[in-house]
C-alpha positions as CSV (number, residue, x, y, z in Angstrom):
1,M,62.9,-74.6,-47.7
2,A,64.9,-72.1,-45.7
3,V,64.9,-72.5,-41.9
4,M,63.8,-69.4,-40.1
5,T,66.0,-68.3,-37.2
6,T,64.8,-66.3,-34.2
7,G,68.2,-64.7,-33.5
8,N,68.0,-65.9,-29.9
9,P,71.4,-66.9,-28.4
10,S,72.1,-70.6,-28.2
11,R,72.4,-72.5,-24.9
12,A,76.1,-72.6,-25.4
13,D,76.3,-68.8,-25.8
14,V,74.1,-68.3,-22.8
15,N,76.4,-70.6,-20.7
16,R,79.5,-68.8,-22.0
17,R,78.1,-65.4,-21.0
18,R,77.1,-66.6,-17.6
19,I,80.4,-68.2,-17.0
20,L,82.2,-65.0,-17.9
21,D,79.9,-62.9,-15.7
22,V,80.2,-65.3,-12.7
23,A,84.0,-65.6,-13.3
24,L,84.5,-61.8,-13.1
25,A,82.5,-61.6,-9.9
26,E,84.3,-64.6,-8.3
27,L,87.8,-63.4,-9.3
28,L,87.1,-59.9,-8.0
29,R,86.0,-61.5,-4.8
30,D,88.7,-64.1,-4.7
31,P,91.7,-63.6,-7.1
32,D,92.7,-67.2,-6.5
33,A,89.3,-68.7,-7.4
34,S,89.7,-71.9,-9.2
35,M,87.9,-73.2,-12.3
36,D,86.0,-75.6,-10.0
37,Q,84.8,-72.6,-7.8
38,I,83.8,-70.7,-10.9
39,A,81.9,-73.7,-12.3
40,R,80.0,-74.2,-9.0
41,A,79.1,-70.5,-8.8
42,A,77.9,-70.6,-12.4
43,G,75.8,-73.7,-11.7
44,V,77.5,-75.8,-14.4
45,V,79.9,-78.7,-14.3
46,R,83.6,-78.2,-14.6
47,R,83.6,-79.8,-18.0
48,T,81.3,-77.1,-19.3
49,V,83.7,-74.3,-18.2
50,Y,86.6,-76.1,-19.9
51,G,84.6,-76.6,-23.0
52,H,84.5,-72.8,-23.4
53,F,87.9,-71.9,-21.9
54,P,90.7,-74.5,-22.1
55,S,92.5,-73.0,-19.1
56,R,92.2,-70.5,-16.3
57,E,94.6,-68.2,-18.2
58,A,92.4,-68.3,-21.3
59,L,89.3,-67.4,-19.2
60,I,91.2,-64.5,-17.6
61,G,92.5,-63.4,-21.0
62,T,88.9,-63.3,-22.3
63,L,87.8,-61.2,-19.3
64,V,90.7,-58.8,-19.9
65,D,89.6,-58.5,-23.6
66,G,86.1,-57.6,-22.4
67,A,87.6,-55.0,-20.0
68,V,89.6,-53.4,-22.8
69,E,86.6,-53.2,-25.1
70,A,84.7,-51.4,-22.3
71,L,87.6,-49.0,-21.7
72,A,87.8,-48.2,-25.4
73,A,84.0,-47.5,-25.5
74,A,84.2,-45.3,-22.4
75,D,87.2,-43.4,-23.9
76,A,85.5,-42.8,-27.3
77,G,82.3,-41.6,-25.6
78,A,84.2,-39.2,-23.4
79,R,86.3,-37.7,-26.2
80,R,83.2,-37.0,-28.3
81,E,82.0,-34.6,-25.6
82,T,84.5,-31.9,-26.3
83,A,87.1,-30.6,-28.8
84,N,89.4,-29.2,-26.2
85,P,92.4,-31.5,-25.7
86,A,92.8,-30.9,-21.9
87,E,89.1,-31.4,-21.2
88,A,89.0,-34.5,-23.5
89,V,91.9,-36.0,-21.5
90,A,90.2,-35.3,-18.2
91,R,86.8,-36.6,-19.4
92,S,88.5,-39.7,-20.8
93,V,90.4,-40.6,-17.6
94,L,87.2,-40.0,-15.5
95,A,85.1,-42.2,-17.8
96,I,87.8,-44.9,-18.1
97,W,88.2,-45.0,-14.3
98,E,84.5,-45.7,-13.8
99,I,85.0,-48.8,-15.9
100,A,88.6,-49.6,-14.8
101,D,87.5,-49.4,-11.1
102,R,85.3,-52.4,-11.7
103,Y,88.2,-54.3,-13.2
104,R,91.1,-53.0,-11.1
105,L,91.5,-56.3,-9.2
106,L,91.2,-58.2,-12.4
107,V,94.0,-56.1,-13.9
108,G,96.2,-57.0,-11.0
109,L,95.4,-60.6,-11.5
110,A,96.0,-60.4,-15.2
111,Q,99.5,-59.1,-14.6
112,R,100.2,-62.5,-13.1
113,T,98.7,-64.5,-15.9
114,V,98.4,-62.5,-19.1
115,T,101.7,-60.6,-18.8
116,M,102.1,-56.9,-19.1
117,R,103.1,-57.3,-22.7
118,G,99.9,-59.0,-23.4
119,I,97.9,-56.2,-21.7
120,R,99.8,-53.5,-23.5
121,D,99.2,-55.2,-26.8
122,R,95.4,-55.3,-26.1
123,L,95.5,-51.6,-25.3
124,T,97.2,-50.6,-28.6
125,P,94.1,-49.2,-30.3
126,L,93.2,-47.2,-27.2
127,R,96.7,-45.9,-26.9
128,E,96.8,-44.8,-30.6
129,K,93.7,-42.6,-30.0
130,K,95.4,-41.2,-27.0
131,V,98.5,-40.3,-29.0
132,E,96.4,-38.4,-31.5
133,L,94.7,-36.4,-28.7
134,L,98.0,-35.7,-27.0
135,Q,99.7,-34.6,-30.2
136,R,96.8,-32.2,-30.9
137,G,97.1,-30.8,-27.4
138,L,100.9,-30.3,-27.9
139,D,100.4,-28.7,-31.3
140,E,97.8,-26.3,-30.0
141,G,99.7,-25.4,-26.9
142,D,97.3,-27.0,-24.4
143,F,100.0,-29.4,-23.3
144,S,103.7,-28.9,-22.7
145,S,105.9,-31.9,-22.2
146,P,109.5,-32.8,-23.0
147,L,108.1,-36.2,-24.1
148,P,106.7,-36.8,-27.6
149,A,103.0,-37.8,-27.7
150,P,103.7,-41.6,-28.1
151,A,105.9,-41.7,-25.0
152,L,103.4,-39.4,-23.1
153,A,100.6,-41.9,-23.9
154,Y,102.6,-44.6,-22.3
155,V,103.1,-42.4,-19.2
156,H,99.3,-41.9,-19.0
157,E,98.7,-45.7,-19.4
158,Q,101.2,-46.6,-16.7
159,L,99.8,-43.9,-14.5
160,L,96.4,-45.5,-14.6
161,F,97.9,-48.9,-13.8
162,A,99.8,-47.3,-10.9
163,V,96.7,-45.7,-9.5
164,M,94.8,-49.0,-9.7
165,E,97.6,-50.7,-7.8
166,A,97.7,-48.0,-5.2
167,V,93.9,-48.5,-4.6
168,N,94.4,-52.3,-4.5
169,D,97.2,-51.9,-1.9
170,G,95.1,-49.6,0.3
171,L,97.2,-46.5,-0.4
172,L,94.4,-44.5,-2.0
173,D,90.7,-44.2,-1.5
174,A,88.9,-45.7,-4.4
175,K,86.3,-42.9,-4.3
176,E,89.1,-40.3,-4.9
177,A,91.1,-42.3,-7.3
178,G,89.4,-41.2,-10.5
179,R,89.8,-37.5,-9.6
180,S,93.5,-38.1,-8.6
181,A,94.2,-40.0,-11.8
182,A,92.6,-37.3,-14.0
183,V,94.5,-34.5,-12.3
184,S,97.8,-36.5,-12.5
185,A,97.3,-37.2,-16.2
186,L,96.8,-33.5,-17.0
187,T,99.8,-32.4,-14.9
188,A,101.9,-35.1,-16.6
189,A,100.9,-33.4,-19.9
190,G,102.1,-30.1,-18.6
191,V,98.8,-28.5,-17.4
192,P,99.4,-26.4,-14.3
193,A,98.2,-28.3,-11.2
194,S,95.8,-25.6,-10.1
195,R,94.2,-25.6,-13.6
196,A,94.1,-29.4,-13.7
197,T,92.4,-29.6,-10.3
198,E,89.9,-26.9,-11.2
199,L,89.0,-28.5,-14.6
200,V,88.5,-32.0,-13.1
201,A,86.4,-30.5,-10.3
202,E,84.2,-28.7,-12.8
203,L,83.7,-32.0,-14.8
204,R,82.9,-34.0,-11.7
205,D,80.3,-31.4,-10.6
């Protein structure tokens, strides 16, 4: 006789999800939080945390993977809103920043543990979509850049990292960072600063 399943998550799945949620909160609060601290905050024993994640680096890597998935979903949703390349870039950066802002301290932490190469590799699918969008903008005359689309996509990616670090270091107000990043991404693609500022203001309103 076949055994009927309810589709409810197992206790292990529930524990894993709780550990990830608590770990994100703890690491954003204290980037040096240990596995012991995370276990206590999650209400589980240390062995349970290590049963799901063999090391602190593995736990952070899993959190980064989740952040990248959220960024990709935000980007895809934003690009569906318009066919205009400049508006799509602006919408994408604004949408990504809403997610990235929640993870900006985690990204800084990940740079110490996952390595930038590992982060860049995780961002490859998102970058490929950005290359397609930038190439279309260059072909249609919305953008003007001495860089080819693949290189320009790297510039946009590093720009977002730089803005996150500027906020982390107290050089930029987090409330203005999304707008600043979107305007900077457009101007990097050759959109006049006045038009970029106007477009981002329209979208934010």
